[in-house]
VMD Tcl script that draws the C-alpha trace (Angstrom):
set ca {
  {-40.94 12.10 95.07}
  {-37.98 14.07 96.82}
  {-35.59 14.95 93.76}
  {-31.74 16.52 93.84}
  {-33.09 19.18 91.66}
  {-35.57 20.49 94.56}
  {-32.53 20.65 96.95}
  {-30.23 22.25 94.12}
  {-33.30 24.85 93.15}
  {-33.58 25.99 96.71}
  {-29.97 26.07 97.93}
  {-27.85 25.95 95.02}
  {-28.15 29.57 94.47}
  {-26.89 30.96 98.05}
  {-24.05 27.95 97.97}
  {-22.79 28.90 94.55}
  {-21.92 32.43 95.62}
  {-20.00 31.13 98.67}
  {-17.78 28.07 96.86}
  {-15.77 28.04 94.04}
  {-16.97 25.71 91.30}
  {-15.74 24.50 88.19}
  {-17.60 25.32 85.08}
  {-18.43 21.61 84.46}
  {-19.69 21.64 87.80}
  {-22.05 24.80 87.21}
  {-23.07 23.25 83.68}
  {-23.99 19.98 86.15}
  {-26.02 22.21 88.54}
  {-27.75 24.52 85.65}
  {-28.81 21.21 83.75}
  {-30.38 19.32 86.50}
  {-32.15 22.22 88.34}
  {-33.85 22.79 84.78}
  {-34.44 19.01 83.88}
  {-38.28 18.42 82.58}
  {-39.23 22.00 83.55}
  {-40.61 24.69 81.11}
  {-36.95 26.33 80.99}
  {-36.19 23.41 78.38}
  {-39.59 23.71 76.71}
  {-41.15 20.26 75.98}
  {-44.60 18.58 73.98}
  {-47.82 18.91 74.69}
  {-49.68 15.06 74.22}
  {-52.81 13.86 73.65}
  {-53.60 10.44 74.36}
  {-54.87 8.40 71.11}
  {-57.19 6.13 73.40}
  {-58.66 8.60 76.08}
  {-58.05 11.77 74.70}
  {-56.30 12.84 77.73}
  {-54.04 15.90 77.16}
  {-50.70 16.58 79.47}
  {-47.13 18.15 79.12}
  {-44.08 16.68 78.98}
  {-41.28 18.56 79.60}
  {-38.05 17.90 78.06}
  {-34.78 16.49 79.65}
  {-31.58 17.92 79.82}
  {-29.68 14.67 79.12}
  {-26.49 15.43 81.35}
  {-25.24 12.47 82.06}
  {-24.96 13.22 85.67}
  {-28.38 13.73 85.97}
  {-30.75 11.18 88.12}
  {-33.58 11.58 86.05}
  {-32.13 11.10 82.73}
  {-29.91 7.84 82.72}
  {-32.67 5.57 82.39}
  {-33.53 6.37 78.80}
  {-29.91 6.32 78.06}
  {-28.96 3.43 79.56}
  {-32.16 1.40 77.57}
  {-30.76 2.71 74.40}
  {-27.28 1.47 75.50}
  {-28.40 -1.96 76.15}
  {-30.54 -2.31 73.20}
  {-27.06 -1.83 71.06}
  {-24.86 -3.81 73.63}
  {-27.49 -7.08 73.66}
  {-26.25 -8.23 70.04}
  {-22.53 -8.61 71.68}
  {-23.40 -11.02 74.28}
  {-21.70 -14.40 73.49}
  {-22.95 -18.11 75.11}
  {-20.24 -18.02 77.55}
  {-19.74 -17.34 81.06}
  {-19.27 -13.68 82.32}
  {-17.13 -12.77 85.03}
  {-17.56 -9.12 87.11}
  {-13.93 -7.96 88.27}
  {-13.30 -4.81 90.31}
  {-10.33 -2.66 90.64}
  {-10.29 -0.03 93.44}
  {-7.60 2.53 93.68}
  {-6.16 3.08 97.92}
  {-7.51 6.10 99.32}
  {-4.47 8.07 99.29}
  {-4.52 8.17 95.54}
  {-8.16 8.85 95.54}
  {-7.04 11.91 97.47}
  {-4.52 13.63 94.71}
  {-7.40 11.96 91.72}
  {-9.64 14.93 92.80}
  {-7.56 17.60 91.70}
  {-6.05 15.24 88.69}
  {-9.22 13.19 87.29}
  {-8.57 13.30 83.42}
  {-4.89 11.71 84.32}
  {-5.65 9.30 87.17}
  {-8.76 7.95 86.16}
  {-7.54 7.49 82.51}
  {-4.63 5.24 84.04}
  {-7.53 3.14 86.44}
  {-8.92 2.19 83.17}
  {-6.22 1.37 81.10}
  {-4.17 -0.22 83.73}
  {-6.68 -2.35 84.89}
  {-7.15 -3.64 81.14}
  {-4.06 -3.99 80.47}
  {-3.59 -5.98 83.67}
  {-6.80 -8.33 82.95}
  {-5.32 -8.95 79.14}
  {-1.85 -9.47 80.37}
  {-2.57 -12.15 82.50}
  {-4.89 -13.83 80.61}
  {-2.49 -14.02 78.03}
  {-0.16 -16.05 80.13}
  {-0.22 -19.66 79.25}
  {0.42 -20.24 83.00}
  {-3.37 -18.79 83.32}
  {-5.33 -18.68 80.13}
  {-3.18 -17.96 77.09}
  {-5.43 -16.02 75.24}
  {-6.48 -12.74 74.25}
  {-9.58 -11.55 76.13}
  {-11.81 -8.31 75.83}
  {-13.39 -6.56 78.47}
  {-15.89 -3.71 79.06}
  {-15.14 -1.26 82.07}
  {-17.39 1.38 83.39}
  {-15.81 3.99 86.12}
  {-17.49 4.82 88.97}
  {-16.15 7.32 91.62}
  {-18.46 7.51 94.46}
  {-19.08 5.25 97.84}
  {-22.59 4.81 98.46}
  {-22.13 7.52 101.00}
  {-20.89 10.28 98.47}
  {-17.50 10.21 99.37}
  {-14.86 10.08 96.78}
  {-14.26 6.27 95.64}
  {-12.83 5.80 92.08}
  {-13.10 1.95 91.09}
  {-13.67 0.42 87.68}
  {-16.14 -2.56 87.30}
  {-15.39 -4.95 84.49}
  {-17.57 -7.59 82.61}
  {-15.28 -9.66 81.08}
  {-16.31 -12.69 78.72}
  {-14.95 -16.18 80.25}
  {-12.23 -17.02 77.69}
  {-10.65 -15.44 74.55}
  {-8.93 -16.20 71.35}
  {-5.57 -18.29 71.18}
  {-2.38 -16.24 69.58}
  {-3.33 -17.22 65.96}
  {-7.03 -16.39 66.33}
  {-8.11 -19.71 65.15}
  {-9.33 -21.37 68.66}
  {-11.70 -20.26 71.53}
  {-9.93 -20.76 74.82}
  {-12.37 -21.12 77.52}
  {-11.14 -20.42 81.42}
  {-12.10 -23.00 84.21}
  {-15.66 -23.34 85.01}
  {-16.48 -21.00 87.69}
  {-12.68 -19.29 87.95}
  {-11.57 -16.41 85.49}
  {-8.23 -15.26 86.93}
  {-6.47 -15.31 89.97}
  {-7.14 -12.21 92.17}
  {-3.56 -11.98 94.08}
  {-1.92 -11.78 90.73}
  {-4.07 -9.04 89.05}
  {-3.64 -7.13 92.33}
  {0.22 -7.18 92.48}
  {0.55 -6.40 88.48}
  {-2.29 -3.80 88.82}
  {-0.20 -2.30 91.95}
  {3.07 -2.25 90.07}
  {2.14 -1.12 87.02}
  {-0.12 1.83 88.39}
  {2.60 3.31 90.53}
  {4.77 3.10 87.79}
  {2.26 4.68 85.43}
  {2.07 7.46 88.12}
  {5.36 8.06 88.73}
  {5.82 8.43 85.13}
  {3.03 11.18 84.77}
  {4.84 13.18 87.88}
  {8.42 13.08 86.29}
  {6.29 14.49 83.21}
  {4.51 17.24 84.86}
  {1.30 15.89 84.48}
  {0.02 16.03 87.65}
  {-1.06 19.04 90.17}
  {-0.96 19.32 94.09}
  {-2.71 21.89 96.14}
  {-3.15 22.28 99.95}
  {-1.88 19.62 101.87}
  {-0.46 17.79 99.02}
  {1.39 20.71 97.41}
  {4.75 19.09 99.05}
  {4.46 16.35 96.65}
  {5.55 18.55 93.70}
  {8.93 17.49 94.69}
  {10.32 14.42 93.20}
  {11.91 13.14 96.42}
  {8.84 13.80 98.64}
  {6.59 12.14 96.13}
  {8.82 8.82 95.77}
  {8.70 9.02 99.81}
  {4.93 8.91 99.59}
  {4.77 6.14 97.14}
  {6.57 3.75 99.22}
  {3.99 2.18 101.53}
  {1.64 1.83 98.26}
  {4.22 -0.47 97.09}
  {3.51 -2.94 100.08}
  {-0.07 -2.65 100.72}
  {-2.42 -4.63 99.28}
  {-4.64 -3.19 96.68}
  {-8.17 -4.42 96.47}
  {-8.88 -6.10 93.05}
  {-12.18 -8.35 93.41}
  {-13.58 -10.84 91.37}
  {-17.06 -12.57 91.66}
  {-18.60 -15.49 90.49}
  {-19.51 -15.62 86.84}
  {-23.16 -14.30 86.00}
  {-26.07 -16.51 85.40}
  {-26.32 -16.18 81.62}
  {-26.50 -13.59 79.52}
  {-29.88 -12.29 80.92}
  {-28.15 -11.70 84.27}
  {-25.07 -9.54 82.07}
  {-27.64 -7.27 80.90}
  {-29.67 -6.59 84.14}
  {-26.15 -5.69 85.98}
  {-25.32 -3.78 83.02}
  {-28.72 -2.11 83.45}
  {-28.00 -0.93 86.68}
  {-24.46 0.09 86.87}
  {-23.26 1.38 83.09}
  {-25.80 4.76 83.54}
  {-25.79 4.78 87.47}
  {-24.94 8.79 88.95}
  {-23.68 9.49 92.40}
  {-27.03 8.90 93.84}
  {-30.53 8.35 92.59}
  {-33.76 10.23 93.64}
  {-35.13 6.71 95.03}
  {-32.35 6.95 97.91}
  {-33.46 10.74 99.26}
  {-35.44 10.21 102.32}
  {-36.19 13.92 103.31}
  {-35.19 17.39 103.02}
  {-36.27 20.30 105.38}
  {-34.33 23.28 103.56}
  {-31.15 23.02 105.54}
  {-30.27 19.41 105.77}
  {-31.19 15.83 103.46}
  {-31.45 12.56 104.45}
  {-30.78 9.84 102.42}
  {-30.30 5.76 102.46}
  {-26.61 4.56 101.98}
  {-25.09 1.09 102.75}
  {-22.03 -0.06 104.95}
  {-20.22 -2.20 103.49}
  {-18.70 -3.31 106.65}
  {-21.51 -4.36 108.30}
  {-23.70 -7.59 107.46}
  {-27.37 -8.45 106.76}
  {-30.13 -5.59 107.34}
  {-28.15 -3.77 109.44}
  {-25.33 -2.31 106.53}
  {-28.53 -0.40 105.54}
  {-28.26 3.08 107.22}
  {-29.51 6.55 106.76}
  {-27.23 9.73 106.75}
  {-28.34 13.40 107.42}
  {-25.90 16.10 105.85}
  {-25.95 20.07 105.54}
  {-27.30 20.53 101.89}
  {-24.06 22.17 101.43}
  {-21.93 19.19 102.19}
  {-24.68 17.20 100.30}
  {-24.11 19.18 96.97}
  {-20.39 19.15 97.57}
  {-20.35 15.26 97.74}
  {-22.52 15.20 94.42}
  {-20.36 17.56 92.61}
  {-17.32 15.80 93.44}
  {-17.88 12.93 90.44}
  {-18.68 15.55 87.73}
  {-16.30 13.69 85.13}
  {-14.25 16.14 82.99}
  {-15.93 17.12 79.54}
  {-15.77 14.59 76.81}
  {-14.19 12.07 79.38}
  {-15.61 8.39 78.52}
  {-17.39 6.53 81.50}
  {-17.43 3.14 79.68}
  {-14.99 1.72 77.81}
  {-13.93 -1.46 75.70}
  {-10.85 -3.04 75.34}
  {-9.24 -6.07 73.55}
  {-10.99 -8.16 71.47}
  {-14.47 -5.84 72.55}
  {-12.67 -2.64 71.52}
  {-15.09 -0.84 69.43}
  {-12.68 -0.97 65.91}
  {-12.66 -4.49 65.77}
  {-15.99 -5.63 68.00}
  {-17.92 -6.84 65.34}
  {-15.24 -8.58 63.55}
  {-14.36 -10.40 66.49}
  {-17.28 -11.56 67.71}
  {-18.28 -12.62 64.46}
  {-15.12 -15.07 64.81}
  {-15.99 -16.09 68.46}
  {-19.42 -17.47 67.39}
  {-18.04 -19.25 64.56}
  {-15.82 -21.33 66.68}
  {-18.27 -21.61 68.96}
  {-20.74 -22.90 66.19}
  {-23.43 -20.53 67.34}
  {-25.75 -18.25 65.04}
  {-24.75 -14.74 64.48}
  {-26.22 -12.24 66.60}
  {-28.49 -9.77 65.72}
  {-26.93 -6.40 65.03}
  {-29.72 -3.69 65.46}
  {-28.68 -0.44 64.20}
  {-28.68 2.08 67.03}
  {-30.25 4.66 64.94}
  {-33.34 1.86 64.86}
  {-32.73 1.34 68.76}
  {-33.68 5.19 69.07}
  {-35.55 6.31 66.25}
  {-38.07 3.10 65.30}
  {-41.48 2.90 64.82}
  {-42.12 2.27 68.52}
  {-44.27 5.41 69.82}
  {-42.06 7.71 72.30}
  {-44.59 8.07 75.08}
  {-47.76 6.01 76.35}
  {-50.85 7.23 78.42}
  {-50.26 6.56 82.23}
  {-54.01 6.05 82.16}
  {-55.15 3.54 79.48}
  {-51.62 2.68 77.88}
  {-52.43 3.72 74.51}
  {-49.72 6.07 72.60}
  {-49.89 10.11 73.08}
  {-49.64 12.12 69.84}
  {-47.66 15.55 70.19}
  {-50.16 18.12 69.38}
  {-48.04 21.04 70.15}
  {-44.33 21.88 70.88}
  {-43.47 24.15 73.76}
  {-40.12 26.24 73.07}
  {-37.43 26.67 75.23}
  {-36.80 29.92 77.62}
  {-34.36 31.95 75.48}
  {-31.47 32.08 77.97}
  {-30.46 35.52 78.84}
  {-27.08 36.27 77.91}
  {-24.51 39.27 78.56}
  {-23.25 41.52 75.48}
  {-20.21 41.04 74.23}
  {-16.96 42.46 76.19}
  {-16.11 44.94 73.02}
  {-19.82 46.30 73.26}
  {-19.83 46.99 76.53}
  {-18.94 50.35 77.85}
}
mol new
graphics top color blue
foreach p $ca { graphics top sphere $p radius 0.5 }
foreach p [lrange $ca 0 end-1] q [lrange $ca 1 end] { graphics top cylinder $p $q radius 0.2 }
display resetview
């Protein structure tokens, strides 16, 4: 099967010599190129059933790698399964306008962080209003920065339980069946608070501007640039509730650890151009599924648009589901709902339990590690002080 790694290995070395890439982008390219190859080492395995022998090379475990996300998603879901409540769950989406997305490319940490925090604040503020729900809620938000055609399209997907705790924490307040919060109200508050926070970041000198946007460094120019955004509609979307906890987990398994493009969407690569499937959301029915062909350099450029800053968390929990208080709040909610406590498997157990790590593709029996292949020692330049 064609992989992103094949394109990087074939065209990456030449392309990297002609463009300026960040250290983070170079690391992602290197990790994907070496993933599950002899460069990272591996294991020699023997089937305990049919005695077949094979080699399994190690994964790079980079969060941008299309091949490494399945196991990461599985471990994350095992830890989240115990957090589900027997209530309706809603899917909400907060999207930034295209003009803000354009400057977000140079200010990822600031603007992506604002997207997370303002979306969460908006949900909690409207939910706390007695005119709507009058409750303290929790939410899990997941950042996606791409459109189906690999364009830069920052937005967050939210998974929100359909209700929350009363102000004194003594009562569970459920939302109306099939309806969570009014989308128009969410959109207007999200727009106002985001623009206020963006203006504050500009005044503090936290934003950078380059090329055609360099003039926005001037406060007056930036204010004029923001003015039309205060009048246009911002896209906030709320889907109908999920059909039970199993549907929530199925959704999370598709979205939490997704990367800009999966290997399954790649169609062809001839050494100069790449073809892949994409979805045109402006179309309806089968006509929305199309094929796109890009020069390999443009394909790599678009893929690397979505490399996140080092240490930036793309899955975050807010309100009742915030990490420091989640377990306590979930226990209280289950007591109020009169349901049994959820199982809380240790993350260590989920990853290093008694289950075998490898299984034979032919007979299904566990595979035993009989030898370890060490990774290739990288060639390093001598320290600068030692160079002559």
